[in-house]
C-alpha positions as CSV (number, residue, x, y, z in Angstrom):
1,M,0.0,0.0,0.0
2,Y,1.3,3.5,-0.9
3,L,0.2,7.0,-1.7
4,K,1.0,7.8,-5.3
5,N,0.3,11.6,-5.2
6,L,-1.2,14.4,-3.2
7,I,-3.0,17.6,-4.3
8,L,-3.6,20.3,-1.8
9,N,-5.9,23.4,-2.3
10,N,-6.0,26.1,0.4
11,F,-4.6,23.6,3.0
12,K,-2.7,25.5,5.7
13,N,0.1,27.5,3.9
14,Y,-0.5,25.9,0.4
15,E,-2.7,27.6,-2.2
16,L,-2.3,24.8,-4.7
17,V,0.3,22.1,-4.9
18,E,0.6,18.7,-6.4
19,I,3.3,16.1,-5.5
20,E,4.2,12.7,-7.0
21,F,5.7,10.3,-4.5
22,S,8.1,7.4,-4.4
23,S,6.6,4.2,-3.2
24,K,9.3,3.9,-0.6
25,I,11.0,7.0,1.0
26,N,10.0,10.6,0.5
27,C,12.0,13.4,2.2
28,F,11.0,17.0,2.6
29,V,13.8,19.5,3.5
30,G,13.6,23.2,4.2
31,A,13.9,25.8,6.9
32,N,11.7,25.7,10.0
33,G,8.2,27.0,9.3
34,V,8.0,26.5,5.5
35,G,5.3,23.8,5.7
36,K,7.1,20.5,5.7
37,T,5.0,19.1,8.6
38,N,1.8,20.3,6.8
39,I,2.5,17.7,4.0
40,L,2.6,14.9,6.6
41,D,-0.6,16.3,8.2
42,A,-2.4,16.2,4.9
43,I,-1.5,12.5,4.5
44,H,-2.8,12.0,8.1
45,Y,-6.1,13.6,7.0
46,L,-6.4,11.2,4.1
47,S,-5.9,8.2,6.3
48,L,-7.7,9.1,9.6
49,T,-10.1,11.9,8.4
50,K,-8.5,14.5,10.8
51,S,-5.4,16.5,11.6
52,F,-2.7,14.9,13.8
53,F,-2.2,18.2,15.6
54,N,-5.6,19.9,16.0
55,S,-9.1,18.7,16.4
56,I,-10.6,22.0,14.9
57,D,-10.6,21.6,11.1
58,S,-11.1,25.3,10.3
59,V,-7.6,26.1,11.5
60,S,-6.3,24.0,8.6
61,I,-7.8,26.5,6.0
62,R,-5.3,28.8,4.3
63,N,-5.6,32.4,5.5
64,C,-8.4,34.5,3.9
65,E,-10.1,31.4,2.4
66,D,-13.2,29.5,3.5
67,Y,-12.4,25.9,2.5
68,F,-9.6,23.4,1.9
69,T,-9.4,20.2,-0.1
70,I,-7.0,17.3,0.0
71,K,-6.8,14.6,-2.8
72,G,-4.7,11.5,-3.2
73,D,-4.5,8.3,-5.1
74,I,-3.6,5.2,-3.0
75,K,-2.5,1.9,-4.4
76,K,-3.6,-1.1,-2.4
77,N,-3.8,-4.8,-3.4
78,G,-3.3,-3.9,-7.1
79,D,-6.3,-1.4,-7.0
80,E,-6.1,2.4,-7.0
81,D,-8.4,4.4,-4.8
82,Q,-9.1,8.1,-5.1
83,I,-9.4,9.7,-1.7
84,Y,-10.9,13.2,-1.3
85,C,-11.2,15.2,1.9
86,A,-12.8,18.7,2.0
87,F,-13.8,21.1,4.7
88,Q,-16.1,24.1,4.3
89,K,-18.3,24.6,7.4
90,Q,-18.4,20.8,7.6
91,K,-16.1,18.0,6.6
92,I,-16.7,15.4,3.9
93,M,-14.7,12.3,2.9
94,K,-15.0,10.5,-0.4
95,R,-13.6,7.3,-1.7
96,N,-13.7,6.8,-5.5
97,G,-16.3,9.6,-5.7
98,K,-18.7,8.1,-3.1
99,E,-19.2,10.1,0.1
100,Y,-19.0,8.3,3.4
101,K,-22.1,8.5,5.5
102,K,-19.9,8.2,8.6
103,L,-16.3,9.4,8.8
104,S,-15.5,6.4,11.0
105,D,-16.2,4.1,8.1
106,H,-13.1,5.3,6.4
107,I,-10.7,4.8,9.4
108,G,-8.6,1.7,9.1
109,R,-8.7,1.4,5.3
110,Y,-5.3,3.1,4.9
111,P,-3.4,2.9,8.2
112,V,-0.8,5.5,9.1
113,V,1.7,6.0,12.0
114,M,3.1,9.4,12.7
115,I,6.2,10.2,14.9
116,S,6.4,13.8,15.8
117,P,7.9,16.1,18.4
118,A,4.3,16.7,19.5
119,D,4.3,13.1,20.8
120,S,6.1,14.2,23.9
121,S,2.7,14.8,25.4
122,I,2.2,11.0,25.6
123,I,4.9,11.1,28.4
124,T,4.5,14.6,29.9
125,E,0.8,15.1,29.9
126,G,-2.1,13.4,31.8
127,S,-3.5,9.9,31.4
128,E,-6.0,11.0,28.7
129,E,-3.1,11.3,26.2
130,R,-2.1,7.7,26.8
131,R,-5.7,6.5,26.5
132,K,-5.8,8.4,23.1
133,F,-2.6,6.6,22.1
134,M,-4.3,3.2,22.7
135,N,-7.5,4.2,21.1
136,K,-5.8,5.5,17.9
137,I,-4.0,2.1,17.5
138,I,-7.0,-0.2,18.0
139,S,-9.4,2.0,16.0
140,Q,-7.2,1.5,12.8
141,Y,-8.1,-2.2,12.6
142,N,-11.2,-2.6,14.8
143,T,-14.3,-0.5,14.0
144,L,-16.3,-2.1,16.8
145,Y,-13.8,-0.8,19.3
146,L,-14.3,2.9,18.3
147,S,-18.1,2.4,18.6
148,S,-17.7,0.9,22.0
149,V,-15.5,3.8,23.2
150,L,-18.2,6.3,22.0
151,Q,-21.0,4.4,23.7
152,Y,-19.0,4.0,26.9
153,N,-18.2,7.8,27.0
154,K,-21.8,8.6,26.4
155,A,-22.8,6.3,29.3
156,V,-20.3,8.0,31.6
157,L,-21.8,11.4,30.8
158,H,-25.3,10.2,31.5
159,R,-24.3,8.4,34.7
160,N,-22.5,11.6,35.9
161,K,-25.6,13.6,35.4
162,L,-27.6,11.1,37.3
163,L,-25.2,11.3,40.2
164,K,-25.5,15.1,40.3
165,D,-29.3,14.7,40.3
166,F,-29.3,12.1,43.0
167,K,-27.1,14.3,45.3
168,S,-29.3,17.4,44.8
169,S,-32.5,15.5,45.4
170,N,-31.1,13.2,48.1
171,K,-32.8,10.3,46.3
172,I,-31.3,7.4,44.3
173,D,-33.2,5.8,41.4
174,N,-31.5,2.4,41.2
175,D,-33.3,1.4,38.0
176,M,-32.0,4.4,36.1
177,L,-28.5,3.8,37.5
178,A,-28.6,0.2,36.4
179,V,-29.4,1.3,32.8
180,W,-26.1,3.2,32.5
181,D,-24.1,0.8,34.6
182,S,-25.0,-2.0,32.2
183,Q,-23.7,0.2,29.3
184,L,-20.5,0.9,31.2
185,I,-20.0,-2.8,32.0
186,K,-20.7,-4.2,28.5
187,N,-18.6,-1.7,26.7
188,G,-16.0,-1.4,29.4
189,Y,-15.1,-5.1,29.3
190,Y,-14.7,-4.9,25.5
191,I,-12.5,-1.9,25.7
192,H,-10.4,-3.4,28.5
193,D,-9.9,-6.7,26.7
194,A,-8.8,-4.9,23.6
195,R,-6.4,-2.6,25.4
196,K,-5.0,-5.4,27.5
197,K,-4.3,-7.5,24.4
198,L,-2.7,-4.5,22.7
199,V,-0.3,-3.7,25.5
200,N,0.7,-7.4,26.1
201,E,1.6,-7.7,22.4
202,L,3.3,-4.3,22.2
203,K,5.6,-4.9,25.2
204,P,8.2,-7.3,23.6
205,V,8.3,-5.5,20.3
206,F,8.6,-2.1,22.0
207,Q,11.5,-3.3,24.1
208,E,13.2,-4.8,21.1
209,Y,12.9,-1.5,19.1
210,Y,14.2,0.5,22.1
211,S,17.2,-1.7,22.4
212,L,18.0,-1.3,18.7
213,I,17.6,2.5,18.9
214,S,19.5,3.0,22.1
215,S,22.1,0.2,21.6
216,S,20.8,-1.4,24.8
217,K,22.0,1.4,27.0
218,E,18.9,1.5,29.1
219,T,16.1,-0.9,30.1
220,V,12.5,0.2,29.6
221,K,9.1,-1.1,30.7
222,L,5.5,-0.6,29.6
223,E,2.4,-1.6,31.8
224,Y,-1.3,-1.2,31.4
225,I,-3.1,0.2,34.5
226,S,-6.9,-0.3,34.8
227,H,-9.5,-0.7,37.5
228,L,-10.8,-3.7,35.6
229,N,-7.4,-5.4,36.2
230,E,-8.6,-5.8,39.8
231,G,-11.7,-7.9,39.1
232,D,-15.4,-7.7,38.5
233,F,-16.5,-4.3,37.0
234,E,-20.0,-4.5,38.4
235,K,-18.7,-5.0,41.9
236,I,-16.2,-2.2,41.4
237,L,-19.0,0.2,40.4
238,V,-21.1,-0.9,43.4
239,D,-18.2,-0.4,45.8
240,S,-17.5,3.0,44.5
241,L,-21.0,4.4,44.5
242,K,-20.8,6.2,47.8
243,K,-17.7,8.0,46.6
244,D,-19.2,8.7,43.2
245,L,-22.3,10.2,44.8
246,Y,-20.2,12.5,47.0
247,L,-17.9,13.6,44.1
248,E,-20.8,13.7,41.6
249,Y,-18.9,11.8,38.9
250,T,-17.9,8.2,38.0
251,T,-14.5,7.5,39.6
252,V,-13.8,4.0,38.3
253,G,-13.8,2.4,34.9
254,V,-11.8,2.3,31.7
255,H,-12.1,6.1,31.3
256,K,-9.5,6.2,34.1
257,D,-7.1,3.8,32.4
258,N,-3.4,4.7,32.1
259,L,-0.1,3.4,30.9
260,S,3.0,3.2,33.1
261,F,6.3,4.2,31.3
262,E,9.5,3.3,33.1
263,M,13.2,3.4,32.3
264,N,15.7,1.6,34.6
265,E,12.8,1.0,37.0
266,F,11.9,4.7,37.4
267,P,9.3,6.8,35.7
268,I,10.8,8.0,32.4
269,K,9.0,11.4,32.9
270,A,11.1,11.9,36.0
271,I,14.5,10.7,34.9
272,G,14.6,10.5,31.1
273,S,16.5,13.1,29.1
274,Q,14.8,14.6,26.1
275,G,16.8,12.2,23.8
276,Q,15.9,9.2,26.0
277,Q,12.2,10.2,26.0
278,K,12.2,10.7,22.3
279,S,13.8,7.2,21.8
280,F,11.1,5.8,24.1
281,I,8.3,7.3,22.1
282,T,10.0,6.3,18.8
283,A,10.2,2.7,19.9
284,L,6.6,2.9,21.1
285,K,5.4,4.2,17.8
286,L,7.4,1.6,15.8
287,A,5.8,-1.1,18.0
288,K,2.5,0.5,17.1
289,F,3.5,0.2,13.4
290,D,4.3,-3.4,13.8
291,Y,1.1,-4.2,15.6
292,I,-1.2,-2.4,13.1
293,K,0.6,-4.2,10.3
294,R,0.0,-7.6,11.9
295,M,-3.6,-6.8,12.7
296,S,-4.6,-5.2,9.4
297,G,-2.3,-7.1,7.0
298,Y,-0.9,-3.8,5.6
299,A,2.3,-1.9,6.4
300,P,1.0,1.6,7.5
301,M,2.4,4.7,5.9
302,L,5.1,5.9,8.3
303,L,5.4,9.7,8.8
304,L,8.6,10.8,10.5
305,D,8.4,14.5,11.4
306,D,11.6,16.3,12.4
307,I,13.1,12.9,13.3
308,F,16.6,14.3,13.7
309,D,15.6,16.7,16.5
310,K,17.3,15.8,19.8
311,F,18.8,12.6,18.4
312,D,22.6,12.1,18.0
313,A,24.0,10.9,14.7
314,E,24.3,7.3,15.9
315,R,20.6,7.0,16.8
316,V,19.5,8.7,13.6
317,E,21.5,6.3,11.6
318,Q,20.1,3.3,13.5
319,I,16.5,4.6,12.9
320,I,17.0,5.2,9.2
321,Q,18.6,1.8,8.7
322,L,15.8,0.2,10.6
323,V,12.9,1.8,8.7
324,S,14.7,1.2,5.4
325,G,14.2,-2.5,5.8
326,S,11.8,-4.6,3.9
327,M,9.1,-4.9,6.6
328,F,8.4,-1.2,6.3
329,G,6.4,0.3,3.4
330,Q,6.1,3.9,2.3
331,I,7.9,6.5,4.5
332,F,7.7,10.3,4.7
333,I,10.5,12.2,6.4
334,T,11.0,15.9,7.2
335,D,14.3,17.6,8.0
336,T,15.9,21.0,8.0
337,H,19.2,20.0,6.3
338,Y,19.4,18.5,2.8
339,N,23.0,17.1,3.2
340,R,22.2,15.4,6.5
341,V,19.3,13.3,5.3
342,H,20.7,12.8,1.8
343,N,24.1,11.5,3.1
344,I,22.4,9.0,5.4
345,L,20.0,7.7,2.8
346,A,22.8,7.4,0.2
347,L,24.4,4.8,2.5
348,H,21.5,2.4,1.8
349,N,20.5,0.9,-1.6
350,I,16.9,2.1,-1.4
351,E,14.5,4.1,-3.6
352,Y,13.9,7.6,-2.4
353,K,12.9,11.1,-3.5
354,L,14.1,14.4,-2.0
355,F,11.9,17.5,-2.1
356,N,12.9,21.1,-1.2
357,I,10.2,23.4,0.2
358,S,10.7,27.2,0.0
359,N,8.2,30.1,-0.3
360,N,5.2,27.6,-0.4
361,I,6.8,25.9,-3.5
362,I,7.7,22.2,-3.4
363,E,10.4,21.2,-5.8
364,E,11.7,17.6,-6.4
365,I,15.5,17.9,-6.3
366,Y,16.7,14.3,-6.2
367,T,15.5,10.8,-7.1
368,H,17.3,7.5,-6.4
């Protein structure tokens, strides 16, 4: 599976641009702020119907315009699909000219994994970021999972409203509570099982990738933390009801799940340098790539944004050598220095294209 081309109209800093890609490695070089990352984000839109960086689509519209469009042709299983994404007050996605009734129906057809400096939030921010990390992986191959998450979150909102009403009226309606508890239990078990399976299968691959990237300089650990690890969800909800009523929200369940990240048996957030944290995230994302490939049967498109930032030359060389292997498919890389990325890629006998970006113009400057 690979993206043949990309046409952008009024997307971020681009008025109109068309690019033909290599089926293997595509590198975009240029100064900071010229729009290298915007190319990767457009590819993310075509795959997952949304920006990697911002949930508000209107911010992706070029200044002084009122719409954007993204088009691309994707080769998969010998077939070629035309994908179209547009936003003007509302977003639409089309595949081969046919509009999706639900955007979620598109997710998973063309998997993608992006590694970006923005990923630091997975380590530094709250548990919601780590739940999103798990959700984004599983949703790319399991459409029922995404539906379960939406239904579960809806049940949490309704249950929280009931808890507020119960406290203000000093009266509990057990029948109404049971309705939403049953939704939490059914969907919660499904979500928990999917996340537990994911993390158990990610662990050994993640540790192997980290060892390759870091030359085995540190030991790392990944663990799934969930109330449902402790036993029966229904009993957990019953036991927490008194506390829930007092606080007026649901205190237990998979909406409180977390991931524990450790290096040398300490939280990496506390002791890891920027380079070590980036190596940790890169290994985690490459393990994500491997897992999605095994579950979906396709190598996701791999987007490496500013991969050289905070990495020494040795680690960069190890990463490029790794992703140049046969198990990886199409790769997109951004960097600020032509010579740096060109010299590393030239060491490997692999197909690639180099593009330079300046003044909102994208020019192909080298093909191998």
